C-alpha positions in Angstrom: 221.5 208.4 290.0 221.9 209.5 293.5 218.9 209.8 296.1 219.1 213.7 295.5 218.7 213.2 291.6 215.3 211.6 291.4 213.2 211.9 288.4 211.0 214.6 290.1 214.1 216.7 291.0 215.5 216.6 287.5 211.9 217.4 285.9 211.6 220.4 288.3 215.0 221.9 287.4 214.1 221.7 283.8 210.7 223.4 284.1 210.3 226.8 282.7 208.7 229.8 284.4 205.0 229.8 284.0 203.5 233.1 283.1 199.8 234.0 283.3 198.2 234.4 279.9 196.9 237.8 278.7 193.8 236.1 277.2 195.3 236.4 273.8 197.8 233.9 272.7 199.0 236.0 269.9 199.8 238.8 272.3 201.4 236.3 274.6 203.8 235.3 271.7 204.9 239.0 271.1 202.6 240.3 268.5 201.8 244.0 268.8 198.3 244.5 270.5 196.5 245.6 267.3 197.8 242.7 265.3 197.3 240.3 268.1 193.6 241.3 268.3 193.0 240.9 264.6 194.7 237.4 264.7 192.5 236.4 267.6 189.2 237.4 265.8 190.2 235.8 262.6 191.3 232.6 264.5 187.9 232.5 266.3 185.9 233.0 263.1 188.1 230.3 261.3 187.5 227.9 264.1 183.7 228.3 263.7 183.9 227.7 260.1 186.1 224.6 260.5 183.6 223.2 263.2 180.8 223.8 260.7 182.6 221.7 258.1 183.3 219.0 260.6 179.7 219.0 262.3 178.0 218.8 259.0 180.4 216.4 257.5 181.0 218.5 254.4 183.7 217.7 252.0 185.8 220.6 251.0 184.0 220.7 247.6 180.6 221.0 249.4 181.8 223.6 251.9 183.2 225.5 249.0 179.6 225.8 247.5 178.1 226.5 250.9 180.7 229.3 251.7 180.6 230.6 248.1 184.4 230.2 247.6 186.7 227.8 245.7 187.8 224.4 247.1 191.4 225.4 247.3 190.2 228.3 249.5 188.5 225.9 251.8 191.7 223.8 251.9 193.5 226.9 253.2 190.8 227.4 255.8 191.0 223.8 257.0 194.7 223.9 257.0 194.6 227.1 259.3 196.3 229.5 256.9 195.2 232.4 258.9 197.3 235.0 256.9 195.2 234.3 253.8 191.8 235.4 255.4 190.5 238.7 256.4 187.8 239.2 259.0 185.4 240.5 256.4 186.0 237.6 254.2 185.3 235.1 257.0 182.2 236.8 258.2 180.9 236.6 254.5 181.7 232.9 254.2 179.8 232.3 257.5 176.9 234.4 256.5 176.5 232.4 253.2 176.4 229.3 255.3 173.6 230.8 257.5 175.9 231.6 260.5 175.1 234.9 262.1 178.1 236.8 263.6 177.8 239.0 266.5 180.3 241.4 267.7 180.8 242.2 271.4 183.1 245.1 272.4 184.4 245.3 276.0 186.9 247.6 277.6 189.9 245.9 279.0 192.0 248.1 281.3 195.7 248.4 280.4 198.2 247.3 282.9 200.2 250.6 282.1 198.6 253.9 281.0 198.9 254.6 277.3 201.2 257.5 276.5 199.5 260.2 274.3 202.0 262.2 272.2 
């Protein structure tokens, strides 16, 4: 390797362009805005449920009793199977565990004006 081919130079050549996040990882991965928002909300609710299981040191069987679901359902939750859960179902599970869910709605200006047909 010559002087001009240092590790840093090789690394810099291989780096990809860094793009600022939209604030929603699902949108950044190309999901349509409405689907990305649903996925974001579900993932946040699932993370709360997963932390509750971890913090309280629940077994999946105990978590199933607390959430009012089956143990295989808790297994799907712990494994992050987001497509198997609705927002309503996750809120219900958290409510059964004594967790209150609050919803905050904010206006996020669009970068481009929406076209109205």
